[in-house]
PDB file of N, CA, C, O and CB in Angstrom:
ATOM      1  N   MET A   1      74.499 106.234 118.547  1.00  0.00           N
ATOM      2  CA  MET A   1      75.646 107.516 118.659  1.00  0.00           C
ATOM      3  C   MET A   1      76.071 107.560 120.339  1.00  0.00           C
ATOM      4  O   MET A   1      77.222 107.962 120.510  1.00  0.00           O
ATOM      5  CB  MET A   1      74.815 109.316 118.103  1.00  0.00           C
ATOM      6  N   ALA A   2      75.416 107.254 121.438  1.00  0.00           N
ATOM      7  CA  ALA A   2      75.578 107.595 122.749  1.00  0.00           C
ATOM      8  C   ALA A   2      76.867 106.341 123.036  1.00  0.00           C
ATOM      9  O   ALA A   2      77.840 106.585 123.750  1.00  0.00           O
ATOM     10  CB  ALA A   2      73.958 107.509 123.713  1.00  0.00           C
ATOM     11  N   ALA A   3      76.689 105.215 122.455  1.00  0.00           N
ATOM     12  CA  ALA A   3      77.962 104.348 122.671  1.00  0.00           C
ATOM     13  C   ALA A   3      79.084 104.506 121.905  1.00  0.00           C
ATOM     14  O   ALA A   3      80.059 103.758 121.985  1.00  0.00           O
ATOM     15  CB  ALA A   3      77.710 103.061 122.525  1.00  0.00           C
ATOM     16  N   ILE A   4      78.999 105.403 121.197  1.00  0.00           N
ATOM     17  CA  ILE A   4      80.209 105.520 120.209  1.00  0.00           C
ATOM     18  C   ILE A   4      80.806 106.628 121.039  1.00  0.00           C
ATOM     19  O   ILE A   4      81.969 106.432 121.389  1.00  0.00           O
ATOM     20  CB  ILE A   4      79.880 105.916 118.459  1.00  0.00           C
ATOM     21  N   TYR A   5      80.179 107.875 121.463  1.00  0.00           N
ATOM     22  CA  TYR A   5      80.681 108.914 121.772  1.00  0.00           C
ATOM     23  C   TYR A   5      81.362 108.422 123.410  1.00  0.00           C
ATOM     24  O   TYR A   5      82.476 108.750 123.818  1.00  0.00           O
ATOM     25  CB  TYR A   5      79.518 110.128 121.618  1.00  0.00           C
ATOM     26  N   ARG A   6      80.341 107.557 124.165  1.00  0.00           N
ATOM     27  CA  ARG A   6      81.354 106.908 125.302  1.00  0.00           C
ATOM     28  C   ARG A   6      82.673 106.171 124.973  1.00  0.00           C
ATOM     29  O   ARG A   6      83.691 106.210 125.665  1.00  0.00           O
ATOM     30  CB  ARG A   6      80.603 105.870 126.061  1.00  0.00           C
ATOM     31  N   ARG A   7      82.472 105.350 123.573  1.00  0.00           N
ATOM     32  CA  ARG A   7      84.141 104.840 123.522  1.00  0.00           C
ATOM     33  C   ARG A   7      84.901 105.982 123.245  1.00  0.00           C
ATOM     34  O   ARG A   7      86.095 105.943 123.543  1.00  0.00           O
ATOM     35  CB  ARG A   7      84.562 103.686 122.306  1.00  0.00           C
ATOM     36  N   GLY A   8      84.297 107.301 122.575  1.00  0.00           N
ATOM     37  CA  GLY A   8      85.708 108.026 122.326  1.00  0.00           C
ATOM     38  C   GLY A   8      86.359 108.293 120.994  1.00  0.00           C
ATOM     39  O   GLY A   8      86.977 109.265 120.560  1.00  0.00           O
ATOM     40  N   TYR A   9      85.964 106.908 120.384  1.00  0.00           N
ATOM     41  CA  TYR A   9      86.681 107.273 119.245  1.00  0.00           C
ATOM     42  C   TYR A   9      85.640 106.478 117.798  1.00  0.00           C
ATOM     43  O   TYR A   9      84.675 105.736 117.981  1.00  0.00           O
ATOM     44  CB  TYR A   9      88.488 106.615 119.491  1.00  0.00           C
ATOM     45  N   LEU A  10      86.130 106.858 116.589  1.00  0.00           N
ATOM     46  CA  LEU A  10      85.361 106.407 115.695  1.00  0.00           C
ATOM     47  C   LEU A  10      86.077 104.676 115.113  1.00  0.00           C
ATOM     48  O   LEU A  10      87.200 104.349 115.495  1.00  0.00           O
ATOM     49  CB  LEU A  10      85.287 107.721 114.538  1.00  0.00           C
ATOM     50  N   ILE A  11      85.688 104.240 114.683  1.00  0.00           N
ATOM     51  CA  ILE A  11      86.060 102.619 114.295  1.00  0.00           C
ATOM     52  C   ILE A  11      85.980 102.866 112.690  1.00  0.00           C
ATOM     53  O   ILE A  11      84.852 103.024 112.221  1.00  0.00           O
ATOM     54  CB  ILE A  11      84.744 101.199 114.966  1.00  0.00           C
ATOM     55  N   VAL A  12      87.039 102.908 111.866  1.00  0.00           N
ATOM     56  CA  VAL A  12      86.708 103.217 110.439  1.00  0.00           C
ATOM     57  C   VAL A  12      87.575 101.844 109.539  1.00  0.00           C
ATOM     58  O   VAL A  12      88.794 101.679 109.571  1.00  0.00           O
ATOM     59  CB  VAL A  12      87.355 105.029 110.008  1.00  0.00           C
ATOM     60  N   GLY A  13      86.841 101.199 108.971  1.00  0.00           N
ATOM     61  CA  GLY A  13      86.926 100.439 107.908  1.00  0.00           C
ATOM     62  C   GLY A  13      87.663 100.805 106.625  1.00  0.00           C
ATOM     63  O   GLY A  13      86.966 101.195 105.688  1.00  0.00           O
ATOM     64  N   VAL A  14      88.606 100.750 106.508  1.00  0.00           N
ATOM     65  CA  VAL A  14      89.513 101.065 105.113  1.00  0.00           C
ATOM     66  C   VAL A  14      90.212 100.228 104.202  1.00  0.00           C
ATOM     67  O   VAL A  14      90.790  99.277 104.728  1.00  0.00           O
ATOM     68  CB  VAL A  14      90.498 101.784 105.383  1.00  0.00           C
ATOM     69  N   ASP A  15      90.289 100.322 103.173  1.00  0.00           N
ATOM     70  CA  ASP A  15      91.060  99.666 102.416  1.00  0.00           C
ATOM     71  C   ASP A  15      92.443 100.111 102.074  1.00  0.00           C
ATOM     72  O   ASP A  15      92.562 101.122 101.382  1.00  0.00           O
ATOM     73  CB  ASP A  15      90.422  99.510 101.441  1.00  0.00           C
ATOM     74  N   GLN A  16      93.411  99.521 102.450  1.00  0.00           N
ATOM     75  CA  GLN A  16      94.695  99.966 102.826  1.00  0.00           C
ATOM     76  C   GLN A  16      95.623  99.931 101.357  1.00  0.00           C
ATOM     77  O   GLN A  16      96.851 100.018 101.382  1.00  0.00           O
ATOM     78  CB  GLN A  16      95.296  98.935 104.102  1.00  0.00           C
ATOM     79  N   THR A  17      94.940  99.808 100.255  1.00  0.00           N
ATOM     80  CA  THR A  17      95.637  99.714  99.070  1.00  0.00           C
ATOM     81  C   THR A  17      95.165 100.495  97.676  1.00  0.00           C
ATOM     82  O   THR A  17      95.576 100.232  96.545  1.00  0.00           O
ATOM     83  CB  THR A  17      95.673  98.345  98.859  1.00  0.00           C
ATOM     84  N   THR A  18      94.269 101.447  98.013  1.00  0.00           N
ATOM     85  CA  THR A  18      93.522 102.308  97.158  1.00  0.00           C
ATOM     86  C   THR A  18      94.351 103.727  97.034  1.00  0.00           C
ATOM     87  O   THR A  18      93.825 104.653  97.650  1.00  0.00           O
ATOM     88  CB  THR A  18      92.003 102.497  97.772  1.00  0.00           C
ATOM     89  N   PRO A  19      95.427 103.999  96.412  1.00  0.00           N
ATOM     90  CA  PRO A  19      95.739 105.170  96.417  1.00  0.00           C
ATOM     91  C   PRO A  19      95.103 106.526  96.248  1.00  0.00           C
ATOM     92  O   PRO A  19      94.326 106.739  95.317  1.00  0.00           O
ATOM     93  CB  PRO A  19      96.379 105.074  95.832  1.00  0.00           C
ATOM     94  N   LEU A  20      95.452 107.525  97.212  1.00  0.00           N
ATOM     95  CA  LEU A  20      94.648 108.796  97.080  1.00  0.00           C
ATOM     96  C   LEU A  20      93.036 108.509  97.939  1.00  0.00           C
ATOM     97  O   LEU A  20      92.478 109.396  98.585  1.00  0.00           O
ATOM     98  CB  LEU A  20      94.450 109.147  95.213  1.00  0.00           C
ATOM     99  N   LEU A  21      92.551 107.277  97.790  1.00  0.00           N
ATOM    100  CA  LEU A  21      91.696 107.304  98.632  1.00  0.00           C
ATOM    101  C   LEU A  21      91.750 106.429 100.406  1.00  0.00           C
ATOM    102  O   LEU A  21      91.127 106.875 101.370  1.00  0.00           O
ATOM    103  CB  LEU A  21      90.722 106.882  97.715  1.00  0.00           C
ATOM    104  N   SER A  22      92.502 105.349 100.449  1.00  0.00           N
ATOM    105  CA  SER A  22      92.675 105.028 101.666  1.00  0.00           C
ATOM    106  C   SER A  22      94.027 104.040 101.483  1.00  0.00           C
ATOM    107  O   SER A  22      93.852 102.832 101.323  1.00  0.00           O
ATOM    108  CB  SER A  22      91.307 104.403 102.303  1.00  0.00           C
ATOM    109  N   TYR A  23      94.874 104.397 101.502  1.00  0.00           N
ATOM    110  CA  TYR A  23      96.295 103.481 101.705  1.00  0.00           C
ATOM    111  C   TYR A  23      97.099 103.458 102.794  1.00  0.00           C
ATOM    112  O   TYR A  23      96.832 104.446 103.479  1.00  0.00           O
ATOM    113  CB  TYR A  23      97.246 103.779 100.821  1.00  0.00           C
ATOM    114  N   ARG A  24      98.038 102.742 103.329  1.00  0.00           N
ATOM    115  CA  ARG A  24      98.855 102.972 104.091  1.00  0.00           C
ATOM    116  C   ARG A  24     100.231 103.430 103.643  1.00  0.00           C
ATOM    117  O   ARG A  24     101.002 102.677 103.048  1.00  0.00           O
ATOM    118  CB  ARG A  24      98.839 102.031 104.733  1.00  0.00           C
ATOM    119  N   ASP A  25     100.468 104.483 103.898  1.00  0.00           N
ATOM    120  CA  ASP A  25     101.771 105.408 103.352  1.00  0.00           C
ATOM    121  C   ASP A  25     103.170 104.301 103.966  1.00  0.00           C
ATOM    122  O   ASP A  25     103.426 103.979 105.126  1.00  0.00           O
ATOM    123  CB  ASP A  25     101.776 107.444 104.304  1.00  0.00           C
ATOM    124  N   PRO A  26     103.684 104.026 103.029  1.00  0.00           N
ATOM    125  CA  PRO A  26     105.323 103.179 103.182  1.00  0.00           C
ATOM    126  C   PRO A  26     105.980 103.764 103.992  1.00  0.00           C
ATOM    127  O   PRO A  26     106.629 103.086 104.789  1.00  0.00           O
ATOM    128  CB  PRO A  26     106.349 103.097 101.949  1.00  0.00           C
ATOM    129  N   VAL A  27     106.026 104.991 104.049  1.00  0.00           N
ATOM    130  CA  VAL A  27     107.277 105.944 104.735  1.00  0.00           C
ATOM    131  C   VAL A  27     106.618 105.924 106.311  1.00  0.00           C
ATOM    132  O   VAL A  27     107.111 105.295 107.246  1.00  0.00           O
ATOM    133  CB  VAL A  27     107.460 107.909 103.922  1.00  0.00           C
ATOM    134  N   THR A  28     105.599 106.618 106.370  1.00  0.00           N
ATOM    135  CA  THR A  28     105.352 106.808 107.932  1.00  0.00           C
ATOM    136  C   THR A  28     104.383 105.721 108.543  1.00  0.00           C
ATOM    137  O   THR A  28     104.307 105.687 109.771  1.00  0.00           O
ATOM    138  CB  THR A  28     104.680 108.296 108.225  1.00  0.00           C
ATOM    139  N   GLY A  29     103.578 104.761 107.742  1.00  0.00           N
ATOM    140  CA  GLY A  29     103.024 103.480 108.422  1.00  0.00           C
ATOM    141  C   GLY A  29     101.544 103.796 108.949  1.00  0.00           C
ATOM    142  O   GLY A  29     100.827 102.994 109.547  1.00  0.00           O
ATOM    143  N   ARG A  30     101.215 105.155 108.605  1.00  0.00           N
ATOM    144  CA  ARG A  30     100.159 105.920 108.638  1.00  0.00           C
ATOM    145  C   ARG A  30      99.083 105.255 107.768  1.00  0.00           C
ATOM    146  O   ARG A  30      99.540 104.631 106.811  1.00  0.00           O
ATOM    147  CB  ARG A  30     100.517 107.270 108.238  1.00  0.00           C
ATOM    148  N   VAL A  31      97.949 105.259 107.881  1.00  0.00           N
ATOM    149  CA  VAL A  31      96.848 105.047 106.885  1.00  0.00           C
ATOM    150  C   VAL A  31      96.441 106.225 106.765  1.00  0.00           C
ATOM    151  O   VAL A  31      96.005 106.778 107.775  1.00  0.00           O
ATOM    152  CB  VAL A  31      95.744 104.130 107.190  1.00  0.00           C
ATOM    153  N   ASP A  32      96.473 107.128 105.168  1.00  0.00           N
ATOM    154  CA  ASP A  32      95.862 108.013 104.900  1.00  0.00           C
ATOM    155  C   ASP A  32      95.028 108.067 103.639  1.00  0.00           C
ATOM    156  O   ASP A  32      94.895 107.018 103.008  1.00  0.00           O
ATOM    157  CB  ASP A  32      96.607 108.807 105.018  1.00  0.00           C
ATOM    158  N   GLY A  33      94.462 109.156 103.212  1.00  0.00           N
ATOM    159  CA  GLY A  33      93.654 109.199 101.837  1.00  0.00           C
ATOM    160  C   GLY A  33      92.483 109.912 102.186  1.00  0.00           C
ATOM    161  O   GLY A  33      92.192 110.075 103.371  1.00  0.00           O
ATOM    162  N   PHE A  34      91.650 110.435 101.089  1.00  0.00           N
ATOM    163  CA  PHE A  34      90.540 110.888 101.040  1.00  0.00           C
ATOM    164  C   PHE A  34      89.397 110.276 102.059  1.00  0.00           C
ATOM    165  O   PHE A  34      88.727 110.957 102.836  1.00  0.00           O
ATOM    166  CB  PHE A  34      90.276 110.784  99.763  1.00  0.00           C
ATOM    167  N   ASN A  35      89.335 109.176 101.929  1.00  0.00           N
ATOM    168  CA  ASN A  35      88.345 108.475 103.078  1.00  0.00           C
ATOM    169  C   ASN A  35      88.937 108.634 104.494  1.00  0.00           C
ATOM    170  O   ASN A  35      88.251 108.490 105.506  1.00  0.00           O
ATOM    171  CB  ASN A  35      88.147 106.777 102.815  1.00  0.00           C
ATOM    172  N   VAL A  36      90.239 108.937 104.506  1.00  0.00           N
ATOM    173  CA  VAL A  36      90.970 108.992 106.425  1.00  0.00           C
ATOM    174  C   VAL A  36      90.288 110.537 106.335  1.00  0.00           C
ATOM    175  O   VAL A  36      89.419 110.823 107.159  1.00  0.00           O
ATOM    176  CB  VAL A  36      93.484 108.913 106.884  1.00  0.00           C
ATOM    177  N   ALA A  37      90.627 111.357 105.491  1.00  0.00           N
ATOM    178  CA  ALA A  37      90.757 112.394 105.680  1.00  0.00           C
ATOM    179  C   ALA A  37      89.230 112.798 106.150  1.00  0.00           C
ATOM    180  O   ALA A  37      89.119 113.711 106.969  1.00  0.00           O
ATOM    181  CB  ALA A  37      91.418 112.969 104.579  1.00  0.00           C
ATOM    182  N   ILE A  38      88.259 112.256 105.738  1.00  0.00           N
ATOM    183  CA  ILE A  38      86.593 112.505 105.894  1.00  0.00           C
ATOM    184  C   ILE A  38      86.350 111.866 107.058  1.00  0.00           C
ATOM    185  O   ILE A  38      85.399 112.262 107.732  1.00  0.00           O
ATOM    186  CB  ILE A  38      85.551 111.883 104.697  1.00  0.00           C
ATOM    187  N   ALA A  39      87.183 110.720 107.543  1.00  0.00           N
ATOM    188  CA  ALA A  39      86.669 110.166 108.811  1.00  0.00           C
ATOM    189  C   ALA A  39      87.392 111.031 110.027  1.00  0.00           C
ATOM    190  O   ALA A  39      86.881 111.105 111.145  1.00  0.00           O
ATOM    191  CB  ALA A  39      87.017 108.485 108.901  1.00  0.00           C
ATOM    192  N   ARG A  40      88.580 111.646 109.694  1.00  0.00           N
ATOM    193  CA  ARG A  40      89.032 112.615 110.788  1.00  0.00           C
ATOM    194  C   ARG A  40      88.056 113.555 110.709  1.00  0.00           C
ATOM    195  O   ARG A  40      87.472 113.735 111.777  1.00  0.00           O
ATOM    196  CB  ARG A  40      90.459 113.257 110.653  1.00  0.00           C
ATOM    197  N   GLN A  41      87.653 114.277 109.705  1.00  0.00           N
ATOM    198  CA  GLN A  41      86.771 115.612 109.888  1.00  0.00           C
ATOM    199  C   GLN A  41      85.268 115.005 110.763  1.00  0.00           C
ATOM    200  O   GLN A  41      84.578 115.792 111.412  1.00  0.00           O
ATOM    201  CB  GLN A  41      86.338 116.410 108.037  1.00  0.00           C
ATOM    202  N   VAL A  42      85.074 114.172 110.700  1.00  0.00           N
ATOM    203  CA  VAL A  42      83.748 113.664 111.480  1.00  0.00           C
ATOM    204  C   VAL A  42      84.435 113.386 113.033  1.00  0.00           C
ATOM    205  O   VAL A  42      83.965 114.003 113.989  1.00  0.00           O
ATOM    206  CB  VAL A  42      82.956 112.013 110.664  1.00  0.00           C
ATOM    207  N   ALA A  43      85.152 112.781 113.159  1.00  0.00           N
ATOM    208  CA  ALA A  43      85.588 112.743 114.491  1.00  0.00           C
ATOM    209  C   ALA A  43      86.030 114.057 115.497  1.00  0.00           C
ATOM    210  O   ALA A  43      85.837 114.297 116.689  1.00  0.00           O
ATOM    211  CB  ALA A  43      86.638 111.925 114.360  1.00  0.00           C
ATOM    212  N   LYS A  44      86.651 114.701 114.507  1.00  0.00           N
ATOM    213  CA  LYS A  44      86.749 116.328 114.921  1.00  0.00           C
ATOM    214  C   LYS A  44      85.123 116.968 115.131  1.00  0.00           C
ATOM    215  O   LYS A  44      84.990 117.896 115.928  1.00  0.00           O
ATOM    216  CB  LYS A  44      87.639 117.312 113.465  1.00  0.00           C
ATOM    217  N   ALA A  45      84.241 116.581 114.593  1.00  0.00           N
ATOM    218  CA  ALA A  45      82.825 117.347 114.435  1.00  0.00           C
ATOM    219  C   ALA A  45      82.260 116.598 115.782  1.00  0.00           C
ATOM    220  O   ALA A  45      81.473 117.198 116.515  1.00  0.00           O
ATOM    221  CB  ALA A  45      81.794 117.023 112.746  1.00  0.00           C
ATOM    222  N   ILE A  46      82.677 115.311 116.068  1.00  0.00           N
ATOM    223  CA  ILE A  46      81.902 114.711 117.447  1.00  0.00           C
ATOM    224  C   ILE A  46      82.703 114.846 118.587  1.00  0.00           C
ATOM    225  O   ILE A  46      82.118 115.276 119.582  1.00  0.00           O
ATOM    226  CB  ILE A  46      81.537 113.138 117.394  1.00  0.00           C
ATOM    227  N   PHE A  47      84.047 114.555 118.706  1.00  0.00           N
ATOM    228  CA  PHE A  47      84.973 114.428 119.809  1.00  0.00           C
ATOM    229  C   PHE A  47      85.680 115.846 119.795  1.00  0.00           C
ATOM    230  O   PHE A  47      86.015 116.305 120.887  1.00  0.00           O
ATOM    231  CB  PHE A  47      86.025 113.128 119.626  1.00  0.00           C
ATOM    232  N   GLY A  48      85.913 116.513 118.743  1.00  0.00           N
ATOM    233  CA  GLY A  48      86.702 117.999 119.207  1.00  0.00           C
ATOM    234  C   GLY A  48      88.385 117.462 118.854  1.00  0.00           C
ATOM    235  O   GLY A  48      89.354 118.171 119.122  1.00  0.00           O
ATOM    236  N   ASP A  49      88.485 116.233 118.279  1.00  0.00           N
ATOM    237  CA  ASP A  49      89.598 115.552 118.241  1.00  0.00           C
ATOM    238  C   ASP A  49      90.129 114.712 116.607  1.00  0.00           C
ATOM    239  O   ASP A  49      90.029 113.505 116.385  1.00  0.00           O
ATOM    240  CB  ASP A  49      89.312 114.570 119.438  1.00  0.00           C
ATOM    241  N   GLU A  50      90.471 115.359 116.017  1.00  0.00           N
ATOM    242  CA  GLU A  50      90.488 114.609 114.393  1.00  0.00           C
ATOM    243  C   GLU A  50      91.424 113.511 114.528  1.00  0.00           C
ATOM    244  O   GLU A  50      91.275 112.794 113.539  1.00  0.00           O
ATOM    245  CB  GLU A  50      91.089 115.664 112.999  1.00  0.00           C
ATOM    246  N   ASN A  51      92.273 113.072 115.255  1.00  0.00           N
ATOM    247  CA  ASN A  51      92.634 111.945 115.641  1.00  0.00           C
ATOM    248  C   ASN A  51      92.123 110.688 116.584  1.00  0.00           C
ATOM    249  O   ASN A  51      92.804 109.704 116.873  1.00  0.00           O
ATOM    250  CB  ASN A  51      93.450 112.298 115.951  1.00  0.00           C
ATOM    251  N   ALA A  52      90.701 110.963 117.013  1.00  0.00           N
ATOM    252  CA  ALA A  52      89.895 110.230 117.401  1.00  0.00           C
ATOM    253  C   ALA A  52      89.496 109.376 116.662  1.00  0.00           C
ATOM    254  O   ALA A  52      88.288 109.142 116.657  1.00  0.00           O
ATOM    255  CB  ALA A  52      89.144 110.712 117.790  1.00  0.00           C
ATOM    256  N   ILE A  53      90.257 108.743 115.924  1.00  0.00           N
ATOM    257  CA  ILE A  53      89.458 107.560 114.673  1.00  0.00           C
ATOM    258  C   ILE A  53      90.581 106.291 114.950  1.00  0.00           C
ATOM    259  O   ILE A  53      91.743 106.484 115.306  1.00  0.00           O
ATOM    260  CB  ILE A  53      89.512 108.263 112.447  1.00  0.00           C
ATOM    261  N   LYS A  54      89.979 104.991 114.710  1.00  0.00           N
ATOM    262  CA  LYS A  54      90.777 103.238 114.627  1.00  0.00           C
ATOM    263  C   LYS A  54      90.594 103.218 113.043  1.00  0.00           C
ATOM    264  O   LYS A  54      89.538 103.031 112.439  1.00  0.00           O
ATOM    265  CB  LYS A  54      89.712 101.508 115.633  1.00  0.00           C
ATOM    266  N   PRO A  55      91.606 103.406 112.611  1.00  0.00           N
ATOM    267  CA  PRO A  55      91.443 102.704 111.153  1.00  0.00           C
ATOM    268  C   PRO A  55      91.614 101.165 111.275  1.00  0.00           C
ATOM    269  O   PRO A  55      92.606 100.691 111.829  1.00  0.00           O
ATOM    270  CB  PRO A  55      92.616 103.272 110.042  1.00  0.00           C
ATOM    271  N   VAL A  56      90.512 100.303 110.685  1.00  0.00           N
ATOM    272  CA  VAL A  56      90.752  98.802 110.646  1.00  0.00           C
ATOM    273  C   VAL A  56      90.884  98.720 109.100  1.00  0.00           C
ATOM    274  O   VAL A  56      90.194  99.388 108.330  1.00  0.00           O
ATOM    275  CB  VAL A  56      89.466  97.780 111.356  1.00  0.00           C
ATOM    276  N   ALA A  57      91.890  97.785 108.705  1.00  0.00           N
ATOM    277  CA  ALA A  57      91.909  97.308 107.524  1.00  0.00           C
ATOM    278  C   ALA A  57      91.061  96.232 107.124  1.00  0.00           C
ATOM    279  O   ALA A  57      91.023  95.153 107.713  1.00  0.00           O
ATOM    280  CB  ALA A  57      93.007  97.031 107.318  1.00  0.00           C
ATOM    281  N   ILE A  58      90.268  96.576 105.955  1.00  0.00           N
ATOM    282  CA  ILE A  58      88.878  95.568 105.538  1.00  0.00           C
ATOM    283  C   ILE A  58      89.070  95.730 103.798  1.00  0.00           C
ATOM    284  O   ILE A  58      89.069  96.837 103.259  1.00  0.00           O
ATOM    285  CB  ILE A  58      86.924  96.364 106.261  1.00  0.00           C
ATOM    286  N   THR A  59      89.172  94.912 103.317  1.00  0.00           N
ATOM    287  CA  THR A  59      88.880  94.877 101.874  1.00  0.00           C
ATOM    288  C   THR A  59      87.412  95.257 101.482  1.00  0.00           C
ATOM    289  O   THR A  59      86.397  95.135 102.167  1.00  0.00           O
ATOM    290  CB  THR A  59      89.180  93.484 101.362  1.00  0.00           C
ATOM    291  N   SER A  60      87.535  95.699 100.341  1.00  0.00           N
ATOM    292  CA  SER A  60      86.331  96.562  99.519  1.00  0.00           C
ATOM    293  C   SER A  60      85.056  95.205  99.928  1.00  0.00           C
ATOM    294  O   SER A  60      83.978  95.269 100.520  1.00  0.00           O
ATOM    295  CB  SER A  60      86.781  96.887  97.237  1.00  0.00           C
ATOM    296  N   ALA A  61      85.710  94.196  99.373  1.00  0.00           N
ATOM    297  CA  ALA A  61      84.580  93.155  99.478  1.00  0.00           C
ATOM    298  C   ALA A  61      83.949  92.578 100.982  1.00  0.00           C
ATOM    299  O   ALA A  61      82.988  91.849 101.232  1.00  0.00           O
ATOM    300  CB  ALA A  61      85.156  91.923  98.726  1.00  0.00           C
ATOM    301  N   GLN A  62      84.747  93.118 101.668  1.00  0.00           N
ATOM    302  CA  GLN A  62      84.193  92.792 103.436  1.00  0.00           C
ATOM    303  C   GLN A  62      83.388  93.897 103.817  1.00  0.00           C
ATOM    304  O   GLN A  62      82.703  93.681 104.817  1.00  0.00           O
ATOM    305  CB  GLN A  62      85.525  92.715 104.746  1.00  0.00           C
ATOM    306  N   ARG A  63      83.275  95.036 103.296  1.00  0.00           N
ATOM    307  CA  ARG A  63      82.815  96.195 103.928  1.00  0.00           C
ATOM    308  C   ARG A  63      81.177  95.789 104.085  1.00  0.00           C
ATOM    309  O   ARG A  63      81.000  95.646 105.295  1.00  0.00           O
ATOM    310  CB  ARG A  63      83.183  97.634 102.987  1.00  0.00           C
ATOM    311  N   LYS A  64      80.197  95.601 103.530  1.00  0.00           N
ATOM    312  CA  LYS A  64      79.246  94.823 103.755  1.00  0.00           C
ATOM    313  C   LYS A  64      78.754  94.139 104.637  1.00  0.00           C
ATOM    314  O   LYS A  64      77.646  94.214 105.169  1.00  0.00           O
ATOM    315  CB  LYS A  64      79.283  94.327 103.249  1.00  0.00           C
ATOM    316  N   SER A  65      79.699  93.367 104.819  1.00  0.00           N
ATOM    317  CA  SER A  65      79.592  91.981 105.930  1.00  0.00           C
ATOM    318  C   SER A  65      79.849  92.521 107.141  1.00  0.00           C
ATOM    319  O   SER A  65      79.180  92.267 108.143  1.00  0.00           O
ATOM    320  CB  SER A  65      80.720  90.660 105.733  1.00  0.00           C
ATOM    321  N   ALA A  66      81.154  93.547 107.099  1.00  0.00           N
ATOM    322  CA  ALA A  66      81.375  94.129 108.269  1.00  0.00           C
ATOM    323  C   ALA A  66      80.339  94.972 108.966  1.00  0.00           C
ATOM    324  O   ALA A  66      80.018  94.818 110.144  1.00  0.00           O
ATOM    325  CB  ALA A  66      82.400  94.800 108.096  1.00  0.00           C
ATOM    326  N   ILE A  67      79.732  96.071 107.969  1.00  0.00           N
ATOM    327  CA  ILE A  67      78.677  96.793 108.743  1.00  0.00           C
ATOM    328  C   ILE A  67      77.226  96.105 109.386  1.00  0.00           C
ATOM    329  O   ILE A  67      76.421  96.448 110.252  1.00  0.00           O
ATOM    330  CB  ILE A  67      78.281  97.835 107.801  1.00  0.00           C
ATOM    331  N   GLU A  68      77.360  95.029 108.525  1.00  0.00           N
ATOM    332  CA  GLU A  68      76.146  93.836 108.533  1.00  0.00           C
ATOM    333  C   GLU A  68      76.134  93.110 110.118  1.00  0.00           C
ATOM    334  O   GLU A  68      75.155  92.961 110.849  1.00  0.00           O
ATOM    335  CB  GLU A  68      76.562  92.430 107.175  1.00  0.00           C
ATOM    336  N   SER A  69      77.569  92.715 110.379  1.00  0.00           N
ATOM    337  CA  SER A  69      77.702  91.724 111.408  1.00  0.00           C
ATOM    338  C   SER A  69      78.191  92.481 112.599  1.00  0.00           C
ATOM    339  O   SER A  69      78.232  91.850 113.655  1.00  0.00           O
ATOM    340  CB  SER A  69      78.655  90.550 111.008  1.00  0.00           C
ATOM    341  N   HIS A  70      78.614  93.885 112.601  1.00  0.00           N
ATOM    342  CA  HIS A  70      79.366  94.471 113.597  1.00  0.00           C
ATOM    343  C   HIS A  70      78.501  96.003 113.802  1.00  0.00           C
ATOM    344  O   HIS A  70      78.871  97.081 113.337  1.00  0.00           O
ATOM    345  CB  HIS A  70      81.079  94.568 113.087  1.00  0.00           C
ATOM    346  N   PRO A  71      77.275  95.757 114.618  1.00  0.00           N
ATOM    347  CA  PRO A  71      76.824  97.299 114.698  1.00  0.00           C
ATOM    348  C   PRO A  71      77.863  98.078 115.632  1.00  0.00           C
ATOM    349  O   PRO A  71      78.796  97.693 116.337  1.00  0.00           O
ATOM    350  CB  PRO A  71      75.204  97.460 115.378  1.00  0.00           C
ATOM    351  N   ALA A  72      77.214  99.572 115.291  1.00  0.00           N
ATOM    352  CA  ALA A  72      78.367 100.123 115.693  1.00  0.00           C
ATOM    353  C   ALA A  72      78.788 100.431 117.175  1.00  0.00           C
ATOM    354  O   ALA A  72      79.866 100.818 117.625  1.00  0.00           O
ATOM    355  CB  ALA A  72      78.392 101.166 115.049  1.00  0.00           C
ATOM    356  N   ALA A  73      77.557 100.127 117.811  1.00  0.00           N
ATOM    357  CA  ALA A  73      77.617 100.283 119.285  1.00  0.00           C
ATOM    358  C   ALA A  73      78.751  99.117 119.987  1.00  0.00           C
ATOM    359  O   ALA A  73      79.536  99.456 120.873  1.00  0.00           O
ATOM    360  CB  ALA A  73      75.971 100.052 119.887  1.00  0.00           C
ATOM    361  N   THR A  74      78.686  97.671 119.419  1.00  0.00           N
ATOM    362  CA  THR A  74      79.873  96.800 119.606  1.00  0.00           C
ATOM    363  C   THR A  74      81.197  96.995 119.103  1.00  0.00           C
ATOM    364  O   THR A  74      82.115  96.413 119.681  1.00  0.00           O
ATOM    365  CB  THR A  74      79.598  95.707 119.177  1.00  0.00           C
ATOM    366  N   TRP A  75      81.407  97.628 118.247  1.00  0.00           N
ATOM    367  CA  TRP A  75      82.976  97.604 117.596  1.00  0.00           C
ATOM    368  C   TRP A  75      83.779  98.468 118.509  1.00  0.00           C
ATOM    369  O   TRP A  75      84.978  98.648 118.293  1.00  0.00           O
ATOM    370  CB  TRP A  75      83.117  98.262 115.932  1.00  0.00           C
TER     371      TRP A  75
END
């Protein structure tokens, strides 16, 4: 947590192709959806800024290996 707090933002792995959960809005280019909304609220609670997130596109199949191979302090 200390390393994440020092970094100043959360790195959030999101699938960009799941409508309503996490998707890239074709009009704005912004990643949106329920998963992103949750991440924004967590960032707001930690940093006081809901925009303190960095969405990283990954597929559902990549999630487990992404977590295992990238400890939070090194992201």
